N, C-alpha and C positions, 0 to 999 in steps of 0.2 A: 808578592804579585799575586794576585785572587784566584783563590782554588776554582778549579772547574766544577760547576755543579754535577750535580750525581744524573740527571737527566741527559747532559751533554754528554758525559762519557759512556751511557747506555746507548745514546744513538750512535756516536763512534763505532762503539761495540758491533750494534746490526749492520751498519754499512762496512764494515772491515769482513764480517763474516760472511755477509752477501758475495761479495767480491771474493773472498778467499772461496768459498763455495761454488763459485762458477769456475776459476781458475781450476780448481782439484776435479770438475766436472771434464775438463780437457787435457787433464795429465793420466798417464796409465798408471794405475793402483792409486789414484785420488781419492775415489771414491772409499776404498777400503781403509785408506789412511785416514779419513775424517771419522768413518763410523769405529774405529778402533781406539785411535788416537785423540780425537777434538770432542766426539760427541759424549763420550762417558763425563767430561766436565759440566755439560749442560744436565745431565740425567741427578748428578750430585748436590748442585745447585737446587732443583727441583725437589729433590729428596728432602732437602735440610729445610724448604718452605713449607713441606708437607709433616715433616715432623713437629715443627710448633704451631700448625696452623690449630690443632683440637685445643690442646692447652690455652692457647691463645684466646682460643672462642669460651673458654668454659671458665678462665681466669677474668676476662674482660665483661662477660655478661652476669657471672655473679656477682662480683663486685659493684657493677652497674645496677642491678636491679636491688641487692641492699641498700644503695645509696639513693634509690627514689623514695625512701620512707613512707610510701603508700602505693597499695596493689592498686586501686584504681588507674594510677599513673600508666601501671602497666597495658592495661586492658586498651586507655587511649592510644598508647604509642602501638601498639599492636594493629588496633584496627586503621591509624593511619599511614602503617608502613605497608599494608596489604592494597587499604586501597589505592595508592598514589602508585605502587607496583602494577596492578592491575590495570590502569588506566594508562600509564607509561608503555605496556605492554601492547595494549589495543592501539595505541597511536602508532608503534612499531608496525604491527602487522597493516594496518591501513596503507601506511606509505609503501610498504612491499607490495601491495598487490596494487596500489595505483601507478607506481613506477613498471612494473611489468606487463599491465593490461597497458598503458602508454608506449611504452617503445617495444614490446613484441619482440624481445630478443629470440625465441624458437622459432618463428616464422621465416620461411625460407633457408633452411639450413637444409645444407646438400645432403643427398640422400647416402652420398660415399662416406661422407663424414660420420653420419650416425652408424653406419655399416662397423667402420675401423675402431670408432670408441665401445659398440659392440662387441666387437671381437676382441679387443685388448683387456676390456674391464668386467664384461658381464660374469667371469668365473672368476673375477679376483676374490684373494681369500678375504680381504677388505670388507668386500659389497655383500658377500657372504654370511660376514659374521655380524654386519648391521642387519639383514634381514634376519636370523637366527635371533638375535636380540630384542628386535622387535616385536619377534612372533610370541617369544616369553614372556614382554610386558605386556602385549594386547591378552594374553591368557588369565592372566591375573584379574581379579575379582574388581568391580566398580570404587569398592573402598579401599583396596591394597594399600594406595597412598597413604590414607590416613593410618591404617593400621602400621605400618613401617615407620611412623613417627616415632610411636612408644616400644623403646629398648626391652628386650628380656633381660640381656645383660649388658651393663653399659660399657664394661671394660671391650667385651666384644664390637661395643660401637666406637669406641675409642679407636681399634685397631683399625676398623673397616672405615675409619673417619668420615661415618654417617652423619652427616651435619644435622641434619633434622632431628636425628636422636638426639646427638650431643646439646643441641640448643635447648629441647625440651627438657632434659636433664638439668641443665645450667638453669633456665629458667626455675623450676622445679624445687632444687637448692636453693636459690635465691629468694624465693617466697618464703620457704618455709625459715629461712635465717631472719625475714621481716617477723614473721608469726613467734620467734621464741625469744622476739625481747632483744634490744642493743645489748646489752650487758653478756648473755650470752653468746649471742653472734660474734661478738669484737675477734676472739681469736680466729675463728675462721675466716673472717672477713678481711682481717689484717695479714693471712696468710694468703689468700687469692690475692689481694693487692700489690704484696710481693711479688708473687710469681707473675702478676701481668707486668709488673716493670720489670723483670728478669726475662721474661719472651720477647717485649719490645727493644730491650736491650739486641738480644739475640737477634731481629730483625735488623737492626741497624750495623751489626758485624756481618750478618750474611749479604745487606747488601754492597759490602765494600766489595764482594765477589762478583757481584751484577753484571758489570761492563764485559768482564771475559766470560761467563756465563752466558750469554744472549750471542756473543760471538759464535761460540759453540754451538748453540741450538739452532743459529740461523744459518750456518753453513752445513749441519745435517740436514736442514729443511732444503737447502738447495739442491744437495746431492740424489736428492730422490724425483727430483724432476727429469724424467728420460723421454719425454716424449713432448717437446716442445709445439710441433705441428698441431697436435692437442690441444694444448694449452693455449695457442693463438685462434684457433678455431672457437675457444670459449670466452673469449675475453669480452664479447658484445654482453653474454649472461653475466660475467664476474664484474663488467663496470656496472651494471642496474644493481647487483648487490651492495657494490663499494660506493656508488650513488646513495642507496636507500639507508645505507649505514651514518653516510655522513650529514646526511638531513637530520638522522635521530640525534647526531652528536650536537649539532645546531638546535634541536628542539631543547636539548639538555641545557645548552649555553642560554636560549632564550629563559627556561624556569630559573637557572641560578640569578641571572641578572634581574627578572621581575619579582622573582618570591623571597628570594635570600638577599635582594640590594647588591651584590658582589661583582665582583669583574670577570667577567667570563674567560679572560685572558688569564689574571691570576689564579682563578681555577686552575685551566689547563694546566700553566706552569706548574703547579703544585701536586695536583695528581696525576702529572704524565710519567713519573718512574714507574708508576703502578699500571698505566697504560700501556709501556713498553713493555713491563713483564708480561703483560697479559698476552700481547704480540706475539714474543718469543716463545711462549709456553702453550700456549693456547688452552689455558685451563683456569676458571675462575677461580677454584680451589688452592690451586697452585699460588694463586697471586693474592688470595684472600690476607695473609700477613701482613703483607706491604702495603695493601689497601686501607688496612685498618690503622697500620702504624702513619700514612699520609694523612687517613681524613682524622685522624684524632689532635696529631701533633704539628699536620700543616694546614688544615682546613679549619680546626678549632670545633669539632663537632664532641660536644661531650661522652667520655666512656659509655654511658649505660646507654646513650643512644646508638651510637656504632658497634658495641659490642652486641645487640640486638637486629639491627637494620642490615650490616654488611653480611653477617652469617645467612641470614636468613634469603639475603637478595642472593648470594652467591649458590642459593638452593631453586629459590622459585622464581628470582626476575632474571629470565633470559631475552631481554629484547632484541637484542641483536641476532639470536638463533630464532627468534618468533619470525623478524622480517625475513630471514633467509628462507626460512620455510615457507612464508607465502609466494616469495619470489620463484624460488627453485620446484615449488608444486604446479604453477601456473606456468612456467617453462619447461618442465617434462612434459605436460599435458599438449602445450603449443606445438612439442615437437613429435609426438607421438598417439598423443588422444586426443587430437581439437575438439572432439566432440563433446570431452567431459565439461567444456569450458562454458558452464551457463553460472548465470546470478547466484543458485539457490547453491551451488558447489563451493562458491568463492564465498559465501555467508558461512558454509559449514568449514571452509578451512580455517576461518577467523576464529572459530570458537572452537575447532581443534587444538588449532596452533597455541591460542591461549592455554587451554589445559594440559598442553602438552608441554608447555613451556615450565609448567610448574611441577612437572616430574622430570625434567631432562638434569641428569647429570652433569654436574660441574667440573666435565674431565673433558678432554679432544674427542673433537668427532661425534658426540652424543647428539648433536642437532640432526645428524642424518638418520640415527634411530628413530629418532621423534618423527622426521619427513614421511616416511614409512607409515607411521600411524596415521599421520594427515592424510596421506593419498588415501589409504585402505578406506578411511571414513568417507571418501566421496565415492566409493566404488570403483576406484581406480581398478584395473585388470589385473589380477595377480600374476598373471604369466607375462605382464611389461614391468612388473618391480624392478627386475634384475637388470632390463635394460635403463628403466627409468634413473636410475641410481649408479649404472655406468657413464650415463651421460654428463653428470655432474662430479664423478668421483675423483676426475684428475686434477680439479682446482678446488678441491672442497678444503685440503689444508689451508692452502695459504689465505682462503675465506673463512675459514675458520678461525684464524688468526685476528683478523679483522675485526668479525664479529664478537670474539671474545674482548676486543678493547671497549667497543660498545656495551656488553655486560657489566663492566668494571665501571666504565664512567656512568652509567643508569645507577649501580648501586652506589655511588659517591654523591651522586646527585640526589635521589631520593633521602640520603641520610642525612644529607646537608639542610632540605626541607624540613623533613620531620624535627630535628632538632632546631630549626627557625621557629615550627610551630609552637613547641614547649619550653620557647626561650632556652635552650641548651646549645646556643650557638656561641662560641667565644670567640677574642680574639687569640691565634694562633701562639703555642709555644714547642716550637722545635726542640728537639734533644739530637747532639751528636753522639756516636759511640765512645769518643773518647774525654765525657765531659767531666767524670770523675777519675780518669786517667792519673791525674797527679797525686791523686790519695794513695794511690798502691803502687806507682813504679818504684 
């Protein structure tokens, strides 16, 4: 009998997790049961993915850079990567603003609904936390994001999983390996090559647990929904965001078809396990090891390209988040600050959302922190910020899950485009966890 493909196993786990979550919502003590006995397995899974993210980036990027044999190729790859990422982010923001201005989901929202949302979420700990984080980020100097790239202690960067600092260190080591000559560099290159293979095998083993983990993660998400009426009132806004995200995925598939000459359906099939994990975890960083494994082994992108493009993308390429920020900012203004809906302000939203996406952390709900900065950039009244966040807080988590899927899909698309431009796109060579099992059992 043919073995069931991994993406189908994950989809089954997701569906069962959603059903189980809804059932537990109706059972006395059900929420506590899920929180105490089901959710921890999802947390373990995410911890395992985060565990291998840093060594995978380090090993893959150092090995990839050393294999280039030419420092000028690093510059070429970097410029293409950043250029394409900026372009796709601008497209995402324009799509978001176009949809929200055409559909106008904030127009005509009943005052009683606004008051109910305000009372429920305005002083919520989550809203307050986002406002505090945004305030701290705003107070940093304009060049602080640049300063943050350069670590003072690389081991501290490893511990905190500061992706850009790890990328800088790996690039620095890789370039120095090129400069000391192939003979002297070989022992360290062989070490990182072997480490990369080990960590990729870890990904294969961890993914055996993925269907059960997404069951736990989705069940835990469902039990968090405690006010169905408010969710229904915000469906119009949510549909705008989801519609924009689907259009963005359509844009990616067009790029895949036209530029890389690959089948869009093949692309979706091969990247789907990473997309499904992105949806379940709401974190590009947690999904990164799986994204790298799918892109290298199943899409055929060389290690030196994926090892650079994907970690950078997980940090600076937030197309889904940028699209959401455009829609959310205008939606909030439509509801409580319609006088701010000027053409000039919307141009400022485009520029600020682009810059904010570069500094956005690859963790759940980071987009909401960036949204505060976007709103403040257009002079949104400070006293209305808590109300503005409260308006969208109830549906932020499910939308965060959806926009993370777009972030990960965008990373994979750009990696294929960069690989194609550098002639580093080859026929995929998938590996299984038990390829060498017969040798050691």
